[in-house]
C-alpha positions in Angstrom: -2.4 -8.1 7.0 -1.0 -7.0 3.7 -2.9 -9.5 1.5 -6.1 -7.9 2.8 -5.4 -5.1 0.7 -5.0 -6.9 -2.6 -7.7 -5.2 -4.8 -6.6 -5.2 -8.4 -6.2 -5.3 -11.5 -6.6 -4.0 -11.6 -7.1 -4.3 -10.5 -8.1 -2.9 -8.5 -9.2 -1.7 -7.9 -6.9 -2.9 -9.2 -5.9 -3.7 -9.9 -7.1 -4.1 -10.2 -7.6 -4.9 -11.1 -11.1 -0.7 -12.5 -12.8 1.8 -15.1 -15.0 3.6 -17.6 -16.8 6.6 -18.5 -19.1 3.5 -18.1 -17.1 1.7 -15.9 -13.2 0.9 -14.8 -10.2 -1.4 -13.2 -9.0 -0.6 -13.1 -8.9 2.4 -16.9 -9.6 3.2 -20.3 -7.4 4.6 -22.9 -8.4 7.5 -24.8 -7.8 5.7 -28.1 -10.2 2.9 -27.2 -13.9 4.0 -26.9 -16.2 2.3 -24.3 -18.4 -0.3 -26.2 -21.8 -0.5 -24.5 -22.4 -3.7 -26.6 -19.2 -5.6 -27.1 -15.6 -5.5 -26.0 -13.5 -2.6 -24.8 -9.8 -3.4 -24.2 -6.9 -1.6 -22.6 -3.6 -2.1 -20.9 -2.1 -1.1 -17.3 1.7 -0.9 -16.7 3.0 -2.1 -13.5 6.2 -0.6 -11.8 7.7 -1.3 -8.2 6.4 1.5 -6.0 10.0 1.8 -4.7 12.5 2.5 -7.7 10.1 2.4 -10.5 11.3 -0.8 -12.2 8.9 -2.3 -14.7 7.3 -5.6 -13.6 4.4 -6.5 -15.9 1.7 -5.6 -18.0 -2.0 -6.2 -17.3 -4.2 -6.4 -20.4 -7.9 -6.2 -19.8 -10.8 -7.2 -22.1 -14.1 -6.0 -20.6 -17.6 -7.1 -22.3 -20.6 -4.9 -21.7 -24.3 -5.6 -22.6 -26.5 -2.4 -22.7 -23.5 -0.5 -21.0 -23.3 -2.8 -18.1 -20.2 -4.9 -17.5 -20.8 -8.7 -17.8 -17.5 -10.3 -18.0 -13.8 -9.0 -17.7 -10.7 -10.9 -18.3 -7.3 -9.8 -17.4 -4.3 -11.4 -18.7 -0.8 -10.5 -16.7 2.3 -10.7 -18.8 5.7 -10.7 -17.4 9.1 -9.1 -18.2 9.8 -11.9 -20.7 6.5 -11.8 -22.5 5.4 -14.6 -20.6 1.7 -14.9 -19.0 2.1 -14.9 -15.2 -1.3 -14.9 -14.2 -5.0 -14.9 -15.5 -8.1 -13.7 -14.1 -11.7 -14.0 -15.3 -14.6 -12.1 -13.5 -18.3 -12.3 -14.2 -20.5 -9.4 -12.9 -23.8 -11.0 -13.9 -25.1 -11.4 -10.3 -23.6 -8.1 -8.8 -22.3 -5.0 -10.1 -19.4 -4.6 -7.5 -18.8 -8.2 -6.3 -17.9 -10.4 -9.2 -17.7 -14.2 -9.2 -14.1 -14.5 -10.1 -10.8 -16.9 -10.5 -7.3 -15.6 -10.3 -4.7 -18.0 -11.1 -0.8 -18.0 -11.3 0.3 -21.1 -13.4 3.8 -21.1 -12.1 3.0 -21.6 -8.5 -0.4 -23.0 -8.6 -1.9 -20.1 -6.6 -5.5 -19.3 -6.9 -8.2 -17.3 -5.3 -11.7 -15.8 -6.2 -15.3 -15.8 -5.3 -18.1 -18.4 -6.1 -21.9 -17.8 -6.0 -24.0 -21.0 -6.0 -27.4 -21.1 -4.9 -27.7 -17.8 -3.2 -24.6 -18.5 -1.0 -21.2 -16.3 -1.7 -18.0 -18.2 -1.0 -14.4 -16.6 -1.2 -11.6 -19.2 -1.6 -7.8 -19.4 -1.9 -5.2 -22.0 -2.5 -1.5 -21.1 -1.9 -0.1 -23.7 -4.4 -0.8 -26.6 -6.5 -0.7 -29.1 -3.9 -2.1 -27.0 -1.1 -5.6 -27.3 0.5 -8.2 -24.9 -0.7 -9.5 -22.6 2.0 -12.9 -21.2 1.9 -15.0 -18.9 3.8 -19.0 -17.8 3.2 -19.9 -14.2 3.3 -23.1 -12.2 3.3 -23.8 -9.2 0.9 -23.7 -6.2 3.1 -23.9 -2.8 0.9 -22.0 -1.0 0.1 -19.6 -3.7 -0.7 -17.0 -4.6 -3.3 -14.5 -7.3 -4.4 -11.7 -7.1 -6.8 -12.1 -4.7 -9.7 -15.6 -4.2 -8.4 -14.0 -1.5 -6.2 -13.7 0.8 -9.3 -17.5 0.5 -9.8 -18.2 1.2 -6.3 -15.8 4.4 -6.5 -17.9 5.6 -9.5 -21.1 4.9 -7.9 -20.0 7.4 -5.2 -18.0 9.7 -7.5 -19.8 13.0 -6.7 -19.8 12.3 -3.1 -15.9 11.7 -2.9 -15.1 14.6 -5.2 -17.2 17.0 -2.9 -14.9 16.0 -0.1 -17.1 13.3 1.8 -15.7 10.1 3.1 -17.4 6.9 1.7 -16.9 3.7 4.0 -17.7 0.4 2.7 -16.9 -3.4 3.0 -14.3 -5.1 0.9 -14.3 -8.8 0.2 -10.5 -9.9 0.3 -10.4 -13.5 -1.0 -6.6 -13.6 -0.5 -7.1 -12.8 3.1 -10.3 -14.9 3.6 -12.0 -11.9 5.4 -14.1 -9.1 4.8 -12.6 -5.8 6.0 -13.9 -2.2 6.4 -12.5 0.4 4.3 -12.9 4.0 4.0 -12.1 6.3 0.8 -11.7 10.0 0.5 -10.5 12.8 -1.8 -6.8 13.8 -1.0 -6.4 16.7 -3.6 -6.1 17.5 -7.4 -3.4 16.7 -9.8 -2.5 15.9 -13.3 -2.0 12.9 -15.5 -0.6 13.0 -18.9 -0.9 16.7 -18.7 -4.7 16.6 -18.0 -6.6 17.4 -14.8 -7.1 14.5 -12.5 -8.3 14.0 -8.8 -6.5 11.8 -6.1 -8.5 9.6 -3.7 -7.2 7.3 -1.0 -8.7 4.1 0.4 -7.5 2.7 3.8 -8.6 0.6 6.8 -11.4 2.2 8.7 -9.8 1.2 12.0 -8.4 3.9 14.3 -4.5 3.8 14.5 -4.2 0.8 12.4 -3.7 2.8 9.1 -0.1 3.6 10.4 0.9 0.1 10.0 -1.2 -1.0 6.8 -0.3 0.5 3.4 -3.1 2.6 1.9 -4.2 2.6 -1.5 -3.8 5.8 -3.7 -5.9 6.3 -6.8 -5.9 8.8 -9.4 -9.2 9.5 -11.6 -10.2 11.3 -14.5 -12.8 13.9 -13.0 -14.9 14.0 -16.1 -15.0 10.3 -17.3 -14.6 8.9 -13.9 -12.0 6.7 -15.3 -9.0 5.2 -12.9 -5.7 6.4 -14.4 -3.4 5.2 -11.9 -3.2 3.0 -8.8 -0.4 2.8 -6.1 -0.4 0.2 -3.3 -0.3 -3.6 -2.7 -0.7 -5.3 -5.9 -1.9 -9.0 -6.4 1.2 -10.6 -8.2 3.8 -12.4 -6.2 7.5 -11.8 -6.1 10.3 -14.6 -6.2 9.6 -15.2 -2.7 5.8 -15.7 -3.4 4.8 -12.5 -1.7 2.6 -9.6 -3.0 4.3 -6.3 -3.0 3.6 -2.7 -3.6 3.3 -1.5 -7.1 2.1 1.6 -9.2 -0.2 0.5 -12.1 -0.5 3.4 -14.9 -3.2 3.2 -17.6 -1.0 5.2 -20.1 -2.6 6.4 -23.5 0.5 4.8 -25.2 2.5 1.9 -24.5 5.8 2.9 -22.5 9.0 1.9 -24.4 10.2 -0.4 -21.6 6.9 -2.4 -21.7 7.2 -2.7 -25.4 10.9 -3.9 -25.2 9.7 -6.6 -22.5 7.1 -8.0 -24.9 4.1 -6.3 -23.6 0.8 -7.2 -25.6 -1.0 -4.4 -27.7 -3.9 -2.6 -25.8 -6.3 -4.0 -28.6 -8.8 -6.6 -28.1 -7.4 -10.3 -29.0 -3.7 -9.3 -28.3 -3.6 -12.1 -25.9 -5.0 -15.7 -26.0 -7.8 -14.7 -23.5 -11.0 -13.1 -24.5 -14.0 -11.8 -22.5 
């Protein structure tokens, strides 16, 4: 049930994998202006939800044409400066449901979405020698997948900030299912000393929410950028299981990330480009 909530870059919504004053993930640093015709790059820093231990850095490179996201690459860099996963997303066919592939080279795990001849298919492979699972699905708006969740939030930002609940469907390739979610505002807060707003996303099923972790999101109310994500991540621990994380899109790289070999936030700091 947990894997059904793997959203990001972020993420993420995450995760992740989510942002912009034009779009996420997953978030955009104040030191990096959104480029309407080219690359915008930024980092997210992931910590365990319990204990706050640093785990990895997400390096995002987002390409836009006339302000619209076309492709989005995320490189996940672990505590020893090693690449632990890569994700490539293409939003050419749908602004909230990307064609994407997430790969983890160590285990051979893969998941993603394909769109061929009008047919949408989610897929997942647990390991390099495992059989690939697939499931077709139909577009049923409002609907999102992976980091497209962030664009969906931004499309309904005024409604959410005014206190309305927004229900939508989420394509969870890692779960091989389409799930019903609802998002709503939970209050105001601050992030790096500036005003921010908190939203929560959870399963839209009565009583189930007591057993499934919700997703907590912090946004900039002016730019609509994702600033922080709390919930189930999409990286695996040593037992091959996803685990809860906090991913913060800080303006400056934290010292702990720098000491563990995190890439710079600027474009081209990893071998992957959008």
